[in-house]
CHARMM-style PDB file with segment names, atoms N, HN, CA, C and O in Angstrom:
ATOM      1  N   ALA     1      43.312 185.605 172.128  1.00  0.00      PROA
ATOM      2  CA  ALA     1      44.686 185.438 172.617  1.00  0.00      PROA
ATOM      3  C   ALA     1      45.433 184.479 171.690  1.00  0.00      PROA
ATOM      4  O   ALA     1      44.867 183.507 171.189  1.00  0.00      PROA
ATOM      5  N   LEU     2      46.678 184.765 171.481  1.00  0.00      PROA
ATOM      6  HN  LEU     2      47.137 185.554 171.888  1.00  0.00      PROA
ATOM      7  CA  LEU     2      47.503 183.882 170.671  1.00  0.00      PROA
ATOM      8  C   LEU     2      47.733 182.578 171.405  1.00  0.00      PROA
ATOM      9  O   LEU     2      47.832 182.553 172.631  1.00  0.00      PROA
ATOM     10  N   ALA     3      47.818 181.501 170.653  1.00  0.00      PROA
ATOM     11  HN  ALA     3      47.738 181.521 169.656  1.00  0.00      PROA
ATOM     12  CA  ALA     3      48.174 180.221 171.258  1.00  0.00      PROA
ATOM     13  C   ALA     3      49.618 180.301 171.728  1.00  0.00      PROA
ATOM     14  O   ALA     3      50.448 180.967 171.109  1.00  0.00      PROA
ATOM     15  N   ALA     4      49.904 179.627 172.810  1.00  0.00      PROA
ATOM     16  HN  ALA     4      49.230 179.086 173.312  1.00  0.00      PROA
ATOM     17  CA  ALA     4      51.267 179.618 173.320  1.00  0.00      PROA
ATOM     18  C   ALA     4      52.114 178.636 172.524  1.00  0.00      PROA
ATOM     19  O   ALA     4      51.604 177.654 171.982  1.00  0.00      PROA
ATOM     20  N   VAL     5      53.399 178.910 172.460  1.00  0.00      PROA
ATOM     21  HN  VAL     5      53.813 179.707 172.900  1.00  0.00      PROA
ATOM     22  CA  VAL     5      54.363 177.988 171.862  1.00  0.00      PROA
ATOM     23  C   VAL     5      55.249 177.487 173.000  1.00  0.00      PROA
ATOM     24  O   VAL     5      55.842 178.272 173.739  1.00  0.00      PROA
ATOM     25  N   VAL     6      55.324 176.163 173.123  1.00  0.00      PROA
ATOM     26  HN  VAL     6      54.842 175.525 172.523  1.00  0.00      PROA
ATOM     27  CA  VAL     6      56.070 175.566 174.228  1.00  0.00      PROA
ATOM     28  C   VAL     6      57.122 174.625 173.653  1.00  0.00      PROA
ATOM     29  O   VAL     6      56.811 173.760 172.835  1.00  0.00      PROA
ATOM     30  N   TYR     7      58.362 174.798 174.084  1.00  0.00      PROA
ATOM     31  HN  TYR     7      58.615 175.502 174.749  1.00  0.00      PROA
ATOM     32  CA  TYR     7      59.418 173.897 173.618  1.00  0.00      PROA
ATOM     33  C   TYR     7      60.504 173.805 174.679  1.00  0.00      PROA
ATOM     34  O   TYR     7      60.496 174.545 175.663  1.00  0.00      PROA
ATOM     35  N   SER     8      61.441 172.882 174.461  1.00  0.00      PROA
ATOM     36  HN  SER     8      61.448 172.281 173.662  1.00  0.00      PROA
ATOM     37  CA  SER     8      62.485 172.647 175.453  1.00  0.00      PROA
ATOM     38  C   SER     8      63.851 172.614 174.792  1.00  0.00      PROA
ATOM     39  O   SER     8      64.026 172.002 173.738  1.00  0.00      PROA
ATOM     40  N   THR     9      64.831 173.286 175.424  1.00  0.00      PROA
ATOM     41  HN  THR     9      64.689 173.784 176.279  1.00  0.00      PROA
ATOM     42  CA  THR     9      66.236 173.167 175.032  1.00  0.00      PROA
ATOM     43  C   THR     9      67.080 173.280 176.291  1.00  0.00      PROA
ATOM     44  O   THR     9      66.700 173.964 177.242  1.00  0.00      PROA
ATOM     45  N   ASN    10      68.207 172.619 176.296  1.00  0.00      PROA
ATOM     46  HN  ASN    10      68.515 172.064 175.524  1.00  0.00      PROA
ATOM     47  CA  ASN    10      69.189 172.733 177.392  1.00  0.00      PROA
ATOM     48  C   ASN    10      68.595 172.506 178.779  1.00  0.00      PROA
ATOM     49  O   ASN    10      68.991 173.165 179.740  1.00  0.00      PROA
ATOM     50  N   GLY    11      67.654 171.582 178.885  1.00  0.00      PROA
ATOM     51  HN  GLY    11      67.332 171.046 178.104  1.00  0.00      PROA
ATOM     52  CA  GLY    11      67.078 171.258 180.190  1.00  0.00      PROA
ATOM     53  C   GLY    11      66.113 172.285 180.728  1.00  0.00      PROA
ATOM     54  O   GLY    11      65.733 172.228 181.897  1.00  0.00      PROA
ATOM     55  N   ALA    12      65.707 173.232 179.885  1.00  0.00      PROA
ATOM     56  HN  ALA    12      66.016 173.278 178.935  1.00  0.00      PROA
ATOM     57  CA  ALA    12      64.759 174.261 180.316  1.00  0.00      PROA
ATOM     58  C   ALA    12      63.526 174.227 179.417  1.00  0.00      PROA
ATOM     59  O   ALA    12      63.572 173.762 178.278  1.00  0.00      PROA
ATOM     60  N   ILE    13      62.442 174.726 179.957  1.00  0.00      PROA
ATOM     61  HN  ILE    13      62.405 175.104 180.882  1.00  0.00      PROA
ATOM     62  CA  ILE    13      61.199 174.841 179.196  1.00  0.00      PROA
ATOM     63  C   ILE    13      61.048 176.293 178.777  1.00  0.00      PROA
ATOM     64  O   ILE    13      61.263 177.203 179.578  1.00  0.00      PROA
ATOM     65  N   HSD    14      60.680 176.507 177.530  1.00  0.00      PROA
ATOM     66  HN  HSD    14      60.505 175.768 176.879  1.00  0.00      PROA
ATOM     67  CA  HSD    14      60.474 177.858 177.014  1.00  0.00      PROA
ATOM     68  C   HSD    14      59.016 178.000 176.603  1.00  0.00      PROA
ATOM     69  O   HSD    14      58.481 177.162 175.878  1.00  0.00      PROA
ATOM     70  N   VAL    15      58.389 179.053 177.065  1.00  0.00      PROA
ATOM     71  HN  VAL    15      58.824 179.734 177.654  1.00  0.00      PROA
ATOM     72  CA  VAL    15      56.986 179.294 176.730  1.00  0.00      PROA
ATOM     73  C   VAL    15      56.872 180.677 176.103  1.00  0.00      PROA
ATOM     74  O   VAL    15      57.181 181.685 176.738  1.00  0.00      PROA
ATOM     75  N   GLN    16      56.429 180.715 174.857  1.00  0.00      PROA
ATOM     76  HN  GLN    16      56.178 179.896 174.341  1.00  0.00      PROA
ATOM     77  CA  GLN    16      56.133 181.992 174.195  1.00  0.00      PROA
ATOM     78  C   GLN    16      54.640 182.229 174.357  1.00  0.00      PROA
ATOM     79  O   GLN    16      53.824 181.460 173.848  1.00  0.00      PROA
ATOM     80  N   ALA    17      54.285 183.289 175.063  1.00  0.00      PROA
ATOM     81  HN  ALA    17      54.948 183.914 175.477  1.00  0.00      PROA
ATOM     82  CA  ALA    17      52.879 183.602 175.306  1.00  0.00      PROA
ATOM     83  C   ALA    17      52.761 185.095 175.597  1.00  0.00      PROA
ATOM     84  O   ALA    17      53.738 185.755 175.950  1.00  0.00      PROA
ATOM     85  N   GLU    18      51.555 185.606 175.441  1.00  0.00      PROA
ATOM     86  HN  GLU    18      50.761 185.070 175.154  1.00  0.00      PROA
ATOM     87  CA  GLU    18      51.335 187.021 175.719  1.00  0.00      PROA
ATOM     88  C   GLU    18      51.612 187.329 177.183  1.00  0.00      PROA
ATOM     89  O   GLU    18      51.393 186.490 178.056  1.00  0.00      PROA
ATOM     90  N   MET    19      52.093 188.534 177.442  1.00  0.00      PROA
ATOM     91  HN  MET    19      52.271 189.216 176.733  1.00  0.00      PROA
ATOM     92  CA  MET    19      52.308 188.964 178.817  1.00  0.00      PROA
ATOM     93  C   MET    19      50.996 188.867 179.587  1.00  0.00      PROA
ATOM     94  O   MET    19      49.923 189.167 179.063  1.00  0.00      PROA
ATOM     95  N   GLY    20      51.108 188.443 180.836  1.00  0.00      PROA
ATOM     96  HN  GLY    20      51.980 188.199 181.261  1.00  0.00      PROA
ATOM     97  CA  GLY    20      49.917 188.300 181.662  1.00  0.00      PROA
ATOM     98  C   GLY    20      49.285 186.922 181.574  1.00  0.00      PROA
ATOM     99  O   GLY    20      48.369 186.609 182.335  1.00  0.00      PROA
ATOM    100  N   THR    21      49.766 186.096 180.651  1.00  0.00      PROA
ATOM    101  HN  THR    21      50.510 186.351 180.033  1.00  0.00      PROA
ATOM    102  CA  THR    21      49.260 184.722 180.537  1.00  0.00      PROA
ATOM    103  C   THR    21      49.753 183.912 181.725  1.00  0.00      PROA
ATOM    104  O   THR    21      50.931 183.980 182.075  1.00  0.00      PROA
ATOM    105  N   MET    22      48.871 183.151 182.345  1.00  0.00      PROA
ATOM    106  HN  MET    22      47.914 183.096 182.061  1.00  0.00      PROA
ATOM    107  CA  MET    22      49.257 182.303 183.471  1.00  0.00      PROA
ATOM    108  C   MET    22      49.966 181.062 182.936  1.00  0.00      PROA
ATOM    109  O   MET    22      49.443 180.367 182.065  1.00  0.00      PROA
ATOM    110  N   ILE    23      51.146 180.792 183.458  1.00  0.00      PROA
ATOM    111  HN  ILE    23      51.570 181.356 184.166  1.00  0.00      PROA
ATOM    112  CA  ILE    23      51.921 179.618 183.058  1.00  0.00      PROA
ATOM    113  C   ILE    23      52.137 178.756 184.288  1.00  0.00      PROA
ATOM    114  O   ILE    23      52.594 179.241 185.324  1.00  0.00      PROA
ATOM    115  N   GLU    24      51.807 177.470 184.172  1.00  0.00      PROA
ATOM    116  HN  GLU    24      51.436 177.076 183.331  1.00  0.00      PROA
ATOM    117  CA  GLU    24      52.040 176.540 185.275  1.00  0.00      PROA
ATOM    118  C   GLU    24      52.758 175.308 184.740  1.00  0.00      PROA
ATOM    119  O   GLU    24      52.444 174.814 183.657  1.00  0.00      PROA
ATOM    120  N   LEU    25      53.721 174.823 185.508  1.00  0.00      PROA
ATOM    121  HN  LEU    25      53.975 175.224 186.387  1.00  0.00      PROA
ATOM    122  CA  LEU    25      54.416 173.585 185.170  1.00  0.00      PROA
ATOM    123  C   LEU    25      54.157 172.564 186.259  1.00  0.00      PROA
ATOM    124  O   LEU    25      54.172 172.878 187.449  1.00  0.00      PROA
ATOM    125  N   PHE    26      53.919 171.335 185.829  1.00  0.00      PROA
ATOM    126  HN  PHE    26      53.907 171.080 184.863  1.00  0.00      PROA
ATOM    127  CA  PHE    26      53.696 170.235 186.760  1.00  0.00      PROA
ATOM    128  C   PHE    26      54.583 169.064 186.378  1.00  0.00      PROA
ATOM    129  O   PHE    26      54.885 168.863 185.202  1.00  0.00      PROA
ATOM    130  N   THR    27      55.000 168.288 187.377  1.00  0.00      PROA
ATOM    131  HN  THR    27      54.754 168.451 188.333  1.00  0.00      PROA
ATOM    132  CA  THR    27      55.638 167.012 187.076  1.00  0.00      PROA
ATOM    133  C   THR    27      54.538 166.060 186.625  1.00  0.00      PROA
ATOM    134  O   THR    27      53.355 166.347 186.809  1.00  0.00      PROA
ATOM    135  N   VAL    28      54.922 164.924 186.033  1.00  0.00      PROA
ATOM    136  HN  VAL    28      55.883 164.691 185.884  1.00  0.00      PROA
ATOM    137  CA  VAL    28      53.905 163.955 185.618  1.00  0.00      PROA
ATOM    138  C   VAL    28      53.169 163.383 186.821  1.00  0.00      PROA
ATOM    139  O   VAL    28      52.068 162.849 186.687  1.00  0.00      PROA
ATOM    140  N   GLN    29      53.785 163.496 188.006  1.00  0.00      PROA
ATOM    141  HN  GLN    29      54.680 163.930 188.115  1.00  0.00      PROA
ATOM    142  CA  GLN    29      53.108 163.050 189.237  1.00  0.00      PROA
ATOM    143  C   GLN    29      52.094 164.085 189.732  1.00  0.00      PROA
ATOM    144  O   GLN    29      51.360 163.832 190.688  1.00  0.00      PROA
ATOM    145  N   GLY    30      52.056 165.243 189.084  1.00  0.00      PROA
ATOM    146  HN  GLY    30      52.652 165.448 188.308  1.00  0.00      PROA
ATOM    147  CA  GLY    30      51.072 166.253 189.450  1.00  0.00      PROA
ATOM    148  C   GLY    30      51.561 167.332 190.392  1.00  0.00      PROA
ATOM    149  O   GLY    30      50.782 168.187 190.815  1.00  0.00      PROA
ATOM    150  N   GLN    31      52.852 167.304 190.730  1.00  0.00      PROA
ATOM    151  HN  GLN    31      53.485 166.610 190.387  1.00  0.00      PROA
ATOM    152  CA  GLN    31      53.399 168.338 191.617  1.00  0.00      PROA
ATOM    153  C   GLN    31      53.644 169.619 190.825  1.00  0.00      PROA
ATOM    154  O   GLN    31      54.277 169.591 189.769  1.00  0.00      PROA
ATOM    155  N   CYS    32      53.142 170.740 191.337  1.00  0.00      PROA
ATOM    156  HN  CYS    32      52.628 170.762 192.194  1.00  0.00      PROA
ATOM    157  CA  CYS    32      53.360 172.019 190.666  1.00  0.00      PROA
ATOM    158  C   CYS    32      54.776 172.498 190.968  1.00  0.00      PROA
ATOM    159  O   CYS    32      55.152 172.648 192.131  1.00  0.00      PROA
ATOM    160  N   ILE    33      55.566 172.740 189.906  1.00  0.00      PROA
ATOM    161  HN  ILE    33      55.260 172.619 188.962  1.00  0.00      PROA
ATOM    162  CA  ILE    33      56.943 173.198 190.112  1.00  0.00      PROA
ATOM    163  C   ILE    33      57.155 174.640 189.665  1.00  0.00      PROA
ATOM    164  O   ILE    33      58.227 175.209 189.871  1.00  0.00      PROA
ATOM    165  N   TYR    34      56.127 175.230 189.051  1.00  0.00      PROA
ATOM    166  HN  TYR    34      55.256 174.769 188.884  1.00  0.00      PROA
ATOM    167  CA  TYR    34      56.240 176.631 188.636  1.00  0.00      PROA
ATOM    168  C   TYR    34      54.839 177.166 188.407  1.00  0.00      PROA
ATOM    169  O   TYR    34      53.991 176.476 187.841  1.00  0.00      PROA
ATOM    170  N   SER    35      54.594 178.388 188.843  1.00  0.00      PROA
ATOM    171  HN  SER    35      55.282 178.949 189.303  1.00  0.00      PROA
ATOM    172  CA  SER    35      53.296 179.016 188.611  1.00  0.00      PROA
ATOM    173  C   SER    35      53.479 180.530 188.660  1.00  0.00      PROA
ATOM    174  O   SER    35      53.784 181.092 189.711  1.00  0.00      PROA
ATOM    175  N   ALA    36      53.289 181.184 187.512  1.00  0.00      PROA
ATOM    176  HN  ALA    36      53.040 180.727 186.658  1.00  0.00      PROA
ATOM    177  CA  ALA    36      53.440 182.637 187.473  1.00  0.00      PROA
ATOM    178  C   ALA    36      52.851 183.169 186.177  1.00  0.00      PROA
ATOM    179  O   ALA    36      52.642 182.427 185.218  1.00  0.00      PROA
ATOM    180  N   GLU    37      52.589 184.468 186.170  1.00  0.00      PROA
ATOM    181  HN  GLU    37      52.759 185.070 186.950  1.00  0.00      PROA
ATOM    182  CA  GLU    37      52.146 185.120 184.942  1.00  0.00      PROA
ATOM    183  C   GLU    37      53.361 185.476 184.101  1.00  0.00      PROA
ATOM    184  O   GLU    37      54.403 185.860 184.632  1.00  0.00      PROA
ATOM    185  N   ALA    38      53.223 185.348 182.787  1.00  0.00      PROA
ATOM    186  HN  ALA    38      52.377 185.037 182.355  1.00  0.00      PROA
ATOM    187  CA  ALA    38      54.307 185.734 181.888  1.00  0.00      PROA
ATOM    188  C   ALA    38      54.534 187.242 181.993  1.00  0.00      PROA
ATOM    189  O   ALA    38      53.588 188.026 181.922  1.00  0.00      PROA
ATOM    190  N   THR    39      55.795 187.637 182.164  1.00  0.00      PROA
ATOM    191  HN  THR    39      56.564 187.000 182.222  1.00  0.00      PROA
ATOM    192  CA  THR    39      56.131 189.062 182.238  1.00  0.00      PROA
ATOM    193  C   THR    39      56.872 189.500 180.990  1.00  0.00      PROA
ATOM    194  O   THR    39      57.273 190.658 180.873  1.00  0.00      PROA
ATOM    195  N   ALA    40      57.057 188.564 180.046  1.00  0.00      PROA
ATOM    196  HN  ALA    40      56.732 187.623 180.141  1.00  0.00      PROA
ATOM    197  CA  ALA    40      57.713 188.867 178.774  1.00  0.00      PROA
ATOM    198  C   ALA    40      57.128 187.938 177.726  1.00  0.00      PROA
ATOM    199  O   ALA    40      56.390 187.011 178.060  1.00  0.00      PROA
ATOM    200  N   GLN    41      57.447 188.176 176.467  1.00  0.00      PROA
ATOM    201  HN  GLN    41      58.046 188.929 176.195  1.00  0.00      PROA
ATOM    202  CA  GLN    41      56.935 187.317 175.391  1.00  0.00      PROA
ATOM    203  C   GLN    41      57.451 185.889 175.522  1.00  0.00      PROA
ATOM    204  O   GLN    41      56.765 184.935 175.158  1.00  0.00      PROA
ATOM    205  N   LEU    42      58.688 185.750 176.055  1.00  0.00      PROA
ATOM    206  HN  LEU    42      59.246 186.526 176.351  1.00  0.00      PROA
ATOM    207  CA  LEU    42      59.293 184.425 176.205  1.00  0.00      PROA
ATOM    208  C   LEU    42      59.660 184.199 177.661  1.00  0.00      PROA
ATOM    209  O   LEU    42      60.397 184.984 178.257  1.00  0.00      PROA
ATOM    210  N   THR    43      59.143 183.125 178.222  1.00  0.00      PROA
ATOM    211  HN  THR    43      58.544 182.487 177.738  1.00  0.00      PROA
ATOM    212  CA  THR    43      59.447 182.761 179.604  1.00  0.00      PROA
ATOM    213  C   THR    43      60.288 181.491 179.576  1.00  0.00      PROA
ATOM    214  O   THR    43      59.911 180.513 178.931  1.00  0.00      PROA
ATOM    215  N   THR    44      61.426 181.498 180.270  1.00  0.00      PROA
ATOM    216  HN  THR    44      61.732 182.293 180.794  1.00  0.00      PROA
ATOM    217  CA  THR    44      62.292 180.322 180.344  1.00  0.00      PROA
ATOM    218  C   THR    44      62.291 179.813 181.780  1.00  0.00      PROA
ATOM    219  O   THR    44      62.517 180.570 182.724  1.00  0.00      PROA
ATOM    220  N   ILE    45      62.033 178.520 181.926  1.00  0.00      PROA
ATOM    221  HN  ILE    45      61.849 177.905 181.160  1.00  0.00      PROA
ATOM    222  CA  ILE    45      61.863 177.930 183.252  1.00  0.00      PROA
ATOM    223  C   ILE    45      62.754 176.698 183.355  1.00  0.00      PROA
ATOM    224  O   ILE    45      62.711 175.829 182.484  1.00  0.00      PROA
ATOM    225  N   ASP    46      63.554 176.616 184.402  1.00  0.00      PROA
ATOM    226  HN  ASP    46      63.589 177.323 185.109  1.00  0.00      PROA
ATOM    227  CA  ASP    46      64.362 175.423 184.645  1.00  0.00      PROA
ATOM    228  C   ASP    46      63.420 174.254 184.919  1.00  0.00      PROA
ATOM    229  O   ASP    46      62.528 174.362 185.761  1.00  0.00      PROA
ATOM    230  N   ALA    47      63.610 173.150 184.222  1.00  0.00      PROA
ATOM    231  HN  ALA    47      64.334 173.062 183.539  1.00  0.00      PROA
ATOM    232  CA  ALA    47      62.706 172.004 184.378  1.00  0.00      PROA
ATOM    233  C   ALA    47      63.032 171.143 185.603  1.00  0.00      PROA
ATOM    234  O   ALA    47      62.395 170.113 185.821  1.00  0.00      PROA
ATOM    235  N   LEU    48      64.014 171.557 186.396  1.00  0.00      PROA
ATOM    236  HN  LEU    48      64.531 172.394 186.219  1.00  0.00      PROA
ATOM    237  CA  LEU    48      64.312 170.919 187.680  1.00  0.00      PROA
ATOM    238  C   LEU    48      64.520 169.417 187.555  1.00  0.00      PROA
ATOM    239  O   LEU    48      63.936 168.638 188.308  1.00  0.00      PROA
ATOM    240  N   ASN    49      65.361 169.008 186.593  1.00  0.00      PROA
ATOM    241  HN  ASN    49      65.835 169.641 185.981  1.00  0.00      PROA
ATOM    242  CA  ASN    49      65.752 167.610 186.424  1.00  0.00      PROA
ATOM    243  C   ASN    49      64.595 166.668 186.101  1.00  0.00      PROA
ATOM    244  O   ASN    49      64.723 165.457 186.285  1.00  0.00      PROA
ATOM    245  N   SER    50      63.477 167.195 185.626  1.00  0.00      PROA
ATOM    246  HN  SER    50      63.373 168.178 185.476  1.00  0.00      PROA
ATOM    247  CA  SER    50      62.375 166.330 185.195  1.00  0.00      PROA
ATOM    248  C   SER    50      62.657 165.853 183.769  1.00  0.00      PROA
ATOM    249  O   SER    50      63.295 166.557 182.986  1.00  0.00      PROA
ATOM    250  N   ASP    51      62.181 164.662 183.443  1.00  0.00      PROA
ATOM    251  HN  ASP    51      61.663 164.090 184.079  1.00  0.00      PROA
ATOM    252  CA  ASP    51      62.311 164.159 182.070  1.00  0.00      PROA
ATOM    253  C   ASP    51      61.159 164.656 181.209  1.00  0.00      PROA
ATOM    254  O   ASP    51      61.322 164.949 180.025  1.00  0.00      PROA
ATOM    255  N   VAL    52      59.999 164.741 181.832  1.00  0.00      PROA
ATOM    256  HN  VAL    52      59.867 164.502 182.794  1.00  0.00      PROA
ATOM    257  CA  VAL    52      58.786 165.184 181.144  1.00  0.00      PROA
ATOM    258  C   VAL    52      58.055 166.126 182.086  1.00  0.00      PROA
ATOM    259  O   VAL    52      57.949 165.847 183.281  1.00  0.00      PROA
ATOM    260  N   VAL    53      57.556 167.227 181.569  1.00  0.00      PROA
ATOM    261  HN  VAL    53      57.643 167.453 180.599  1.00  0.00      PROA
ATOM    262  CA  VAL    53      56.735 168.125 182.381  1.00  0.00      PROA
ATOM    263  C   VAL    53      55.428 168.394 181.652  1.00  0.00      PROA
ATOM    264  O   VAL    53      55.338 168.278 180.430  1.00  0.00      PROA
ATOM    265  N   LEU    54      54.427 168.753 182.430  1.00  0.00      PROA
ATOM    266  HN  LEU    54      54.501 168.848 183.422  1.00  0.00      PROA
ATOM    267  CA  LEU    54      53.150 169.179 181.879  1.00  0.00      PROA
ATOM    268  C   LEU    54      53.093 170.692 182.007  1.00  0.00      PROA
ATOM    269  O   LEU    54      53.249 171.237 183.099  1.00  0.00      PROA
ATOM    270  N   VAL    55      52.871 171.362 180.896  1.00  0.00      PROA
ATOM    271  HN  VAL    55      52.744 170.920 180.008  1.00  0.00      PROA
ATOM    272  CA  VAL    55      52.813 172.817 180.890  1.00  0.00      PROA
ATOM    273  C   VAL    55      51.364 173.221 180.657  1.00  0.00      PROA
ATOM    274  O   VAL    55      50.764 172.873 179.640  1.00  0.00      PROA
ATOM    275  N   LYS    56      50.809 173.962 181.617  1.00  0.00      PROA
ATOM    276  HN  LYS    56      51.297 174.244 182.443  1.00  0.00      PROA
ATOM    277  CA  LYS    56      49.435 174.432 181.484  1.00  0.00      PROA
ATOM    278  C   LYS    56      49.468 175.923 181.168  1.00  0.00      PROA
ATOM    279  O   LYS    56      49.983 176.724 181.948  1.00  0.00      PROA
ATOM    280  N   VAL    57      48.913 176.283 180.018  1.00  0.00      PROA
ATOM    281  HN  VAL    57      48.495 175.632 179.385  1.00  0.00      PROA
ATOM    282  CA  VAL    57      48.916 177.679 179.596  1.00  0.00      PROA
ATOM    283  C   VAL    57      47.682 177.908 178.738  1.00  0.00      PROA
ATOM    284  O   VAL    57      47.337 177.068 177.906  1.00  0.00      PROA
ATOM    285  N   ASN    58      47.014 179.040 178.934  1.00  0.00      PROA
ATOM    286  HN  ASN    58      47.294 179.723 179.609  1.00  0.00      PROA
ATOM    287  CA  ASN    58      45.783 179.365 178.209  1.00  0.00      PROA
ATOM    288  C   ASN    58      44.733 178.258 178.340  1.00  0.00      PROA
ATOM    289  O   ASN    58      43.981 177.992 177.403  1.00  0.00      PROA
ATOM    290  N   GLY    59      44.690 177.617 179.514  1.00  0.00      PROA
ATOM    291  HN  GLY    59      45.301 177.833 180.276  1.00  0.00      PROA
ATOM    292  CA  GLY    59      43.667 176.604 179.749  1.00  0.00      PROA
ATOM    293  C   GLY    59      43.940 175.265 179.101  1.00  0.00      PROA
ATOM    294  O   GLY    59      43.122 174.352 179.213  1.00  0.00      PROA
ATOM    295  N   GLU    60      45.067 175.123 178.425  1.00  0.00      PROA
ATOM    296  HN  GLU    60      45.731 175.865 178.334  1.00  0.00      PROA
ATOM    297  CA  GLU    60      45.418 173.851 177.819  1.00  0.00      PROA
ATOM    298  C   GLU    60      46.664 173.291 178.489  1.00  0.00      PROA
ATOM    299  O   GLU    60      47.545 174.038 178.916  1.00  0.00      PROA
ATOM    300  N   THR    61      46.723 171.979 178.574  1.00  0.00      PROA
ATOM    301  HN  THR    61      46.008 171.372 178.227  1.00  0.00      PROA
ATOM    302  CA  THR    61      47.899 171.331 179.157  1.00  0.00      PROA
ATOM    303  C   THR    61      48.647 170.596 178.049  1.00  0.00      PROA
ATOM    304  O   THR    61      48.071 169.806 177.302  1.00  0.00      PROA
ATOM    305  N   VAL    62      49.945 170.877 177.965  1.00  0.00      PROA
ATOM    306  HN  VAL    62      50.413 171.519 178.572  1.00  0.00      PROA
ATOM    307  CA  VAL    62      50.801 170.281 176.943  1.00  0.00      PROA
ATOM    308  C   VAL    62      51.880 169.473 177.650  1.00  0.00      PROA
ATOM    309  O   VAL    62      52.508 169.949 178.596  1.00  0.00      PROA
ATOM    310  N   LYS    63      52.090 168.239 177.178  1.00  0.00      PROA
ATOM    311  HN  LYS    63      51.581 167.853 176.409  1.00  0.00      PROA
ATOM    312  CA  LYS    63      53.147 167.395 177.727  1.00  0.00      PROA
ATOM    313  C   LYS    63      54.423 167.674 176.936  1.00  0.00      PROA
ATOM    314  O   LYS    63      54.417 167.609 175.707  1.00  0.00      PROA
ATOM    315  N   VAL    64      55.517 167.983 177.636  1.00  0.00      PROA
ATOM    316  HN  VAL    64      55.522 168.036 178.634  1.00  0.00      PROA
ATOM    317  CA  VAL    64      56.760 168.332 176.966  1.00  0.00      PROA
ATOM    318  C   VAL    64      57.901 167.459 177.476  1.00  0.00      PROA
ATOM    319  O   VAL    64      58.133 167.368 178.681  1.00  0.00      PROA
ATOM    320  N   ALA    65      58.603 166.825 176.557  1.00  0.00      PROA
ATOM    321  HN  ALA    65      58.414 166.900 175.578  1.00  0.00      PROA
ATOM    322  CA  ALA    65      59.805 166.070 176.925  1.00  0.00      PROA
ATOM    323  C   ALA    65      60.943 167.076 177.085  1.00  0.00      PROA
ATOM    324  O   ALA    65      61.172 167.919 176.217  1.00  0.00      PROA
ATOM    325  N   VAL    66      61.646 166.974 178.201  1.00  0.00      PROA
ATOM    326  HN  VAL    66      61.460 166.290 178.906  1.00  0.00      PROA
ATOM    327  CA  VAL    66      62.738 167.925 178.458  1.00  0.00      PROA
ATOM    328  C   VAL    66      63.982 167.449 177.726  1.00  0.00      PROA
ATOM    329  O   VAL    66      64.460 166.333 177.932  1.00  0.00      PROA
ATOM    330  N   LYS    67      64.494 168.324 176.868  1.00  0.00      PROA
ATOM    331  HN  LYS    67      64.106 169.230 176.701  1.00  0.00      PROA
ATOM    332  CA  LYS    67      65.676 167.990 176.070  1.00  0.00      PROA
ATOM    333  C   LYS    67      66.869 168.807 176.531  1.00  0.00      PROA
ATOM    334  OT1 LYS    67      67.962 168.669 175.981  1.00  0.00      PROA
TER     335      LYS     67
END
């Protein structure tokens, strides 16, 4: 599987990953704010006013500053 690409613009998180990849977002406090399988090559998720989110994809967790 290709590694996911995770980045942030305009207060949203963008995840480039293969379709069917499980994507989960958590606040730094550990609250899950998004959990779904990718249905397209690029998934855009509102970061819900978080400054930093943890993105778990392909079994790895990436910390992303929301810009």
